[in-house]
N, C-alpha and C positions, 0 to 999 in steps of 0.2 A: 646254422653252418656258415662259416666264413666264406666270402667270395674268393675265387681263385684268380680273378682278373677284373679289370675295369674296361668298359666299352667306350672307346673314343672315336667319334665319327671323323672321317677325313675332311668332311665339309667344315669342320671347326676352323680350318686354316683359310677359309674364305669368309668367315664371320667377321664383319667389320668391327663389332664391339670387342671380340676376343683379340683381334689384331691391334686394337687400340690399347691393350694392356701392355705393361712392360714385361720383360722376360721373367722376372721374379713372380709377378702376379699370375702370369700364364702357368708357370711351373706349379704354383700353389693350387690352382684350379685343377690341373691334371692330377696333382697329388691327392686332392680331396676325392675325386671321382674314382680313384683306384684304391681307396681304403677298404680293407677286408671286412670291416664292421658296418659299412654303408648298407642300409636296408633298401628295400624296393620302393620306399617312399622318398628316398633321397635324404634320410635323416642320419646325422652323425652326432656323437657326443663331442662337445667343444673341449678339446684336450690340448691346450696350447703347449704346456710344458713337455708333454710326450712328443708332440709333433716337432717341437724345436730341436729335438735330438736327432732328427732324420737328416740333417745337413750340418756339416761342420761350420761352426762360427755363427749359426743362426740362433737368435735369442727369442724368448717369449715375447718381449716388447716389439721386436721387429716383425714377428709373425702376426701379432695382433694388428699392427698397422697395415700389413698386407691384406688381412681378412677384412679390415674396414674398407679398404680400396675395392675389394671384390663385392662387398655389400653395397657400396655406393654405386657400383656399376651394375647392380641387380643380378649378379650371378648367384649370390647366396643370400640367405636371410638368417640372422642370428638373434638369440635371446640370451643376454648375460645372466639373467636371474635363474633360468632353468638350465643354463650351460648346454644349449642345443644349437645345432646348425642344420639348415635345410639347403640342399642344392636345388635351387628353385625349379629348373626345367628338367630335372633328372627323369621324371616319369615319362616325359615325351621323348627326350633325346636318347634314352636308353631303350626305347621301344617297349616299355612296360605296358602301355595302353593297348598294344596290339594283341596281347595274349591274356585272355580272360582268367586263366589260372594264376598267372603272375599278378594280375590286377587284384585278385583275392589276397595274395600275399602282401601287396602294396597296402591294402586296407588294414591288414593286421599290423604292418609296420607303422602305418600312420597313427594307429591308436596308441602307440608308445609316446607320441608327442605330448608333452606337458604344456608347452607354450601356446597361449592363445594366438600370439603373433604368427608363429609358424603354422598353426592350424589354418588361419585365414589365408596365408600365402599359398598353402597347398590347395585349399578350396578354390582359390582364384585360378590356380593352374588347371584344375579340373574343367573349368569353363573353356579352356583352350585346347582340350583334347580333341583332335579332328575325328569325331565320331562318324562323319559322313564317309570316311575312308575305310570304315570297317564293313564287313560283309553282312547283308541282311538275310543271307541264305540259312535255312535251318541246319543245325549241326546234326550229326548222326551219333546216337548212343551205341554202346556196345551190344545192346539187345536188338538193334536194328530200328528202333523208334526214332522219331525226330525230336531234337532238343532245341532250345533257344539259340538264336543266332549269336555270333560273336559280338555283334553290336549290342544286342539286348543284354547279354551277360555283362559287358563292360558298363553299360548304363546302370544296371542294377548294382554293381559294385560302387559306382560313384554315388548313387543315391544312399547306399548303406553308409558310406563315409559321411555324407551330409547329415544324415539322421544321427549318427554317432556323435558328431561334433555339435550338432544343434545350433541354436542361436547364441553362440558364445559371445561374451562381451568383448568389445574391441580393446578395452584397457581395464581389466578387472583390478579394482582397488588402486587404480592410478599408478601402476608400476610398469610402464613402458612396454605394454604388450600389444600396442596398436598395429594395424596393418602397415606395410611399408608405405612410406610417403609417396612413392611412385608406384602405380598399379603394375603388377607383374605382367609381362607380355609373353608371347609364345617362346621366343628365344631372345637372348639379350639384344640381337640386332633387329628383331621385329619392330620394335618401337624405340627410337633413340631415347636415352635418358633425358628427362626433362629437368632443366635447371630449377633449383628450389626458388620459390617466390621470395621476394625481398622481405626479410624479417621472419620468414617461415622456417620450418624445420629443415635440417640438412637431409640428404638422401640416406646417410648412414645413421643408424640409431646408436652406434657405439663410438661415434667420433668424439663424443665428449669425455669418454673414459680415458684416464691417464694411462700411458703405456705401462707404467710400473704396476698397475693393478691387473695384470694378465691373469687369466683363469688357470687354476690348477687342474690338470687333466684328470687325474684320479686321486682323490684325497688319500693321504697317508692313513694307514690303519690308526684308528682312534685309540688313545690310551685306555686301559682298563678303568672301570669306575672306581673312584676312591671315595671314602667316607668323608664327605664335607657337609657342613651344616646347610640347612635350607636357606638361611640368610645369605650365605656366600653364593649359592646358586642364583638367588634373586639378583644379587649385585652383578654377577658375571653376565647374565643374560638380560638384565634390565627389565625384569618382569613387572608389568603393570597390573595384570589380572590373570592369575594362573588357576583360578578356581575352575575355569572351563575354557576350552578353545573352540570357538565357533564364530559365526558371522558377527560382526560388530553390532551393537545395539541399534535397532532401527533398520538394519539391512535385511533383505529377504533373498534367500537362495532357492525359493520355490521354483521347481521346474528346471533347475540347472543341475547337470551332472556334477557330483562331488568327485574331484580328482585330487591327486597329490598337490597340484598347484593351488587348488582351492584351500586345502588345509594349511599349506605353507603360508599362503597369503593371510589366512585367519591368525596364524601364529605370529606373523610379523606385525599384525595390527595390535597384538597384545604386549609387545615389548617396547620399552621406552627408547632404545637405541638399536638401530639395525645391526645385526651380527655381521661378522666378516663373510665374504662371499663363499669361502671354503666351508664354513659352518652351514650356511643356507643350502649349499649344494649337497652336503652330507645328510642334512635333515630331510631334504626333498627325496633323496635316493632311498632313505629308510622308509619313509611314508609310502612311496610308490611300491616298494617291495611288499609292504604289509597289505596294501589294497589289492595288489596282484594275487596275494595268497587267499583273498576272500574275506579278510578282516573288515568288519563294517566300519564306515567312516566315524561313527560315534565312538566305537571302541578305540580307534586310533586317536581321536580327539581326547578321550579320557586319559589314555596313557601319556599323550603329549603334555597334558595339563600337569600331570604328576612330575614328568621329566623337567618341566620348566622351573620347578621349585628346587631342583638339585643342581649340582655342579658336575654332572656326568657328561661324558662325550656323547654325540649323537648316536654312536653305535649301541648305546644302552637303551635307546627308545623302545625296541621290541620287548625288553624286559618289563618296562613300565606299562606297555600296552597289555602284556600278559597279566600284570598285576591288576590293571583296571578291569580286565575281562573276568578274572577268576578269583579275586579276593572277595570273600563273602563278609558281610557285616558281622561283627562279633555278636553271638547269641546272648540274649539277656539271661542272666542267672537268676537265682532266687531273689525275692524282693529284699531290697536293702533299706526299707523304711524303718525308722527307729522304733524300738519296742520299749515297753516299761521295764525297768530294772527290778530284779527279784530282791527280796529282803536281804538275802545273803550278799548280793552284789552291792547294795546300798551300804551295808555294814562295812564291807571291805573298802569301798570308796572313801568312807569317812576316815579310815585309818591313814590314808595318804593325802588327806585334804590339808 
């Protein structure tokens, strides 16, 4: 259910880091925390084109620059590959951590995160939840018995999140999913932003992206599949090896949860040229939906391998997954081994020799 309001603390106007932003950056931050689709983990889809329509004269390129500024100031964390945005201190500033039931919803919302970068940022935020401010008094159940304290329940939710995320790699497949260059703090003003070391990475992970490559908020409906040869599909997507989609040779995924990001990364390792961001985003969305339906990762991989040899839009991926799941090998018919010709057949054959 979409939210009906966003919570803005009046203390934000005493926050030194927030006051250090210009009026456009401040407005954008307030805009983000008042979005109806913001979940309890502080997660938003990165939809630049849609957001740019919320103010007259605002362009996607200008909006992307403002988001880069907010990320550099550590108000948000973004991942351009998964097209996700995390409002870093949302769980604490919105009071989510104070309510065990809402913390349960936060865990559910956090499990929607595909980006390892955002996952690490959120786990770092869990270290800053002031658990000592929560009550240790047992709660009362409806039947009159005592239940776990608020503090114990919140701790259990945080542990559930840590187990769900596991020991995720900082930068899987080398695609820019590392933790922020500056460790997150309680609120932006808790720890002043540290200047990047000389020659080291900038605070923003998106500062290198050209403004003209702004993200598409919600990909346009993909065209219906057309009958195109497999060779054309291989040329379109630069397929290197479409026999199977899985971990590169020599890599090991043992012990790591298979997510949409995992399979997308495997797919990208199999193409000779990286597809446009819009295509990557659509493929990621299709794979996530399939996994959420309970389709096994291997079935998704099998269907994706078939899709890679075609020139179909990403919207057709579920059809190929179904094909991989439900197409049975052709049954062997009667033996086709050659037999000796009868005398009559030999006689007829000689007539046409």
